[in-house]
C-alpha positions as CSV (number, residue, x, y, z in Angstrom):
1,M,322.0,-53.7,-45.1
2,A,323.9,-54.3,-47.9
3,E,322.5,-58.1,-48.3
4,Q,319.0,-56.2,-48.9
5,A,320.6,-53.7,-51.3
6,I,322.0,-56.7,-53.2
7,G,318.8,-58.5,-52.5
8,Q,320.5,-62.1,-51.6
9,P,322.6,-62.8,-48.7
10,F,326.3,-62.9,-48.8
11,P,328.0,-66.4,-48.4
12,E,329.1,-67.3,-44.7
13,P,332.5,-67.0,-45.5
14,L,332.2,-63.4,-47.0
15,A,329.9,-62.2,-44.2
16,E,332.2,-63.6,-41.5
17,S,335.2,-61.7,-43.2
18,L,333.4,-58.2,-43.7
19,L,332.2,-58.7,-39.9
20,R,336.1,-59.1,-38.9
21,H,338.0,-57.3,-41.4
22,N,335.5,-54.9,-43.5
23,G,338.1,-55.0,-46.5
24,M,341.7,-54.6,-46.6
25,G,341.8,-50.6,-46.6
26,H,344.3,-50.3,-49.3
27,Y,344.7,-51.9,-52.8
28,D,348.4,-54.1,-52.3
29,L,346.7,-57.7,-53.0
30,L,348.1,-59.9,-55.5
31,P,347.4,-60.3,-58.4
32,P,347.7,-56.6,-59.3
33,F,344.6,-54.5,-59.0
34,W,342.8,-57.1,-56.7
35,S,341.6,-56.0,-53.3
36,L,339.1,-57.2,-50.8
37,L,336.2,-54.6,-50.6
38,D,334.6,-53.4,-47.7
39,V,330.7,-53.4,-47.1
40,Q,330.0,-50.1,-48.9
41,S,332.1,-50.8,-51.8
42,T,330.8,-54.0,-52.6
43,V,327.4,-52.7,-52.9
44,N,328.9,-49.9,-54.9
45,A,330.7,-52.5,-57.3
46,W,327.3,-54.6,-57.2
47,Q,325.2,-51.6,-58.3
48,T,327.7,-50.4,-60.8
49,R,327.9,-53.7,-62.7
50,M,324.3,-54.0,-62.7
51,K,323.7,-51.1,-64.3
52,I,326.1,-52.2,-67.0
53,Y,325.1,-56.0,-67.4
54,G,321.7,-56.2,-65.8
55,D,320.7,-59.8,-65.7
56,E,323.2,-61.0,-68.5
57,P,325.9,-62.7,-66.3
58,A,323.3,-64.7,-64.4
59,G,321.7,-66.3,-67.7
60,A,325.5,-66.9,-69.1
61,E,326.2,-70.4,-70.1
62,E,328.5,-72.6,-67.4
63,S,331.4,-72.7,-70.1
64,D,331.4,-69.0,-70.6
65,P,334.6,-67.6,-69.0
66,D,332.7,-63.9,-68.8
67,G,329.6,-65.8,-66.7
68,E,331.0,-65.8,-63.1
69,Y,332.9,-62.5,-63.3
70,G,331.8,-60.6,-66.5
71,P,334.4,-59.1,-68.4
72,W,336.0,-57.3,-65.9
């Protein structure tokens, strides 16, 4: 289960969207290079970011624009 792999539950709106659509299947969402990920891609993206950043974003200051999304 994706939530177990990440270690926390998805927010309800995300879980509902994934149950209904499971991502978009293509990468044409605006702004450029944004897309709605499917469940497996969400887990993969999270695992990749955790390998790069570890707990750093969780400890970022609230005023830090990279605190929520990281420098990506």
